[in-house]
C-alpha positions in Angstrom: 0.0 0.0 0.0 2.8 2.4 0.9 4.5 1.7 -2.4 1.3 2.4 -4.3 0.9 5.8 -2.5 4.5 6.7 -3.3 4.0 5.9 -7.0 0.7 7.8 -7.1 2.3 10.9 -5.5 5.2 10.8 -8.0 2.8 10.6 -10.9 0.7 13.4 -9.6 3.8 15.6 -9.3 4.9 14.6 -12.8 1.5 15.6 -14.2 1.8 19.2 -12.9 4.5 19.8 -15.6 6.6 21.9 -13.3 10.0 20.8 -12.3 10.6 20.1 -8.6 12.3 22.5 -6.3 15.0 19.9 -5.7 15.9 19.9 -9.4 16.1 23.7 -9.3 18.3 23.7 -6.1 20.6 21.0 -7.5 21.1 22.9 -10.8 21.6 26.2 -8.9 24.2 24.8 -6.6 26.1 23.1 -9.4 26.1 26.4 -11.4 27.6 28.2 -8.4 30.5 25.7 -8.3 31.6 26.6 -11.8 34.5 29.1 -12.5 33.4 32.7 -12.5 30.1 31.9 -10.6 32.1 30.4 -7.7 34.3 33.5 -7.5 31.3 35.9 -7.7 29.4 34.0 -5.0 32.5 34.2 -2.7 33.2 37.8 -3.5 29.6 38.9 -2.9 29.4 36.9 0.3 26.4 34.8 -0.8 25.5 31.5 1.0 24.8 29.6 -2.2 22.7 26.9 -0.6 20.5 29.5 1.1 20.2 31.4 -2.2 19.3 28.3 -4.2 16.6 27.2 -1.8 15.1 30.6 -1.7 15.3 30.9 -5.5 13.6 27.5 -5.9 10.7 28.5 -3.7 10.3 31.8 -5.4 10.5 30.3 -8.9 7.8 27.7 -8.1 5.6 30.4 -6.6 6.0 33.0 -9.3 7.2 31.5 -12.6 5.5 29.2 -15.1 6.6 25.6 -15.5 8.2 26.5 -18.8 10.1 29.4 -17.2 11.3 27.2 -14.4 12.4 24.5 -16.9 14.3 27.2 -18.9 16.1 28.5 -15.8 17.1 25.0 -14.8 18.4 24.2 -18.3 20.3 27.5 -18.4 21.9 26.8 -15.0 22.9 23.4 -16.3 24.8 25.1 -19.2 22.1 24.1 -21.8 21.5 27.6 -23.2 20.2 26.4 -26.5 17.6 24.2 -24.9 16.6 27.0 -22.5 16.3 29.4 -25.4 14.1 26.9 -27.3 11.6 26.9 -24.4 11.6 30.6 -23.9 11.3 31.3 -27.6 7.9 29.5 -27.6 6.5 31.7 -24.9 4.3 34.6 -25.7 5.7 38.1 -25.4 3.8 38.6 -22.1 5.1 35.3 -20.8 8.7 36.2 -21.7 8.3 39.6 -19.9 6.9 37.9 -16.8 9.8 35.5 -16.9 12.4 38.2 -17.1 10.7 40.3 -14.4 10.2 37.3 -12.1 13.8 36.1 -12.5 15.2 39.6 -11.7 13.0 39.9 -8.6 13.9 36.3 -7.6 17.7 37.1 -7.8 17.3 40.4 -5.9 15.2 39.0 -3.1 17.2 35.8 -2.7 20.5 37.5 -3.0 19.6 39.7 0.0 18.3 36.7 1.9 21.6 34.8 1.3 23.8 37.6 2.6 24.8 39.5 -0.6 27.1 42.4 0.3 
């Protein structure tokens, strides 16, 4: 019975179309460990884990599933795939994506201790 409930919960989550917060956090942390991102994080005094957890929550609350997917792909270094998703968005969706992403980075940067 427990196994059936776990499978059902996973399927319900998959049907929402939105990536999970854990996918976002993982991609965000990995991005922060690459070259210039690592130096910038250190220079700005940002706690990357705190930032990524905040950003994941904000993204799931304010961005569309497509925007979240595009952000994750971009953080994974898959700019072409991210661009393909965002290019299919309407102009108003793209504007909401850009505005939401900017607000997310500002809010979560402060929360994570940015200098």
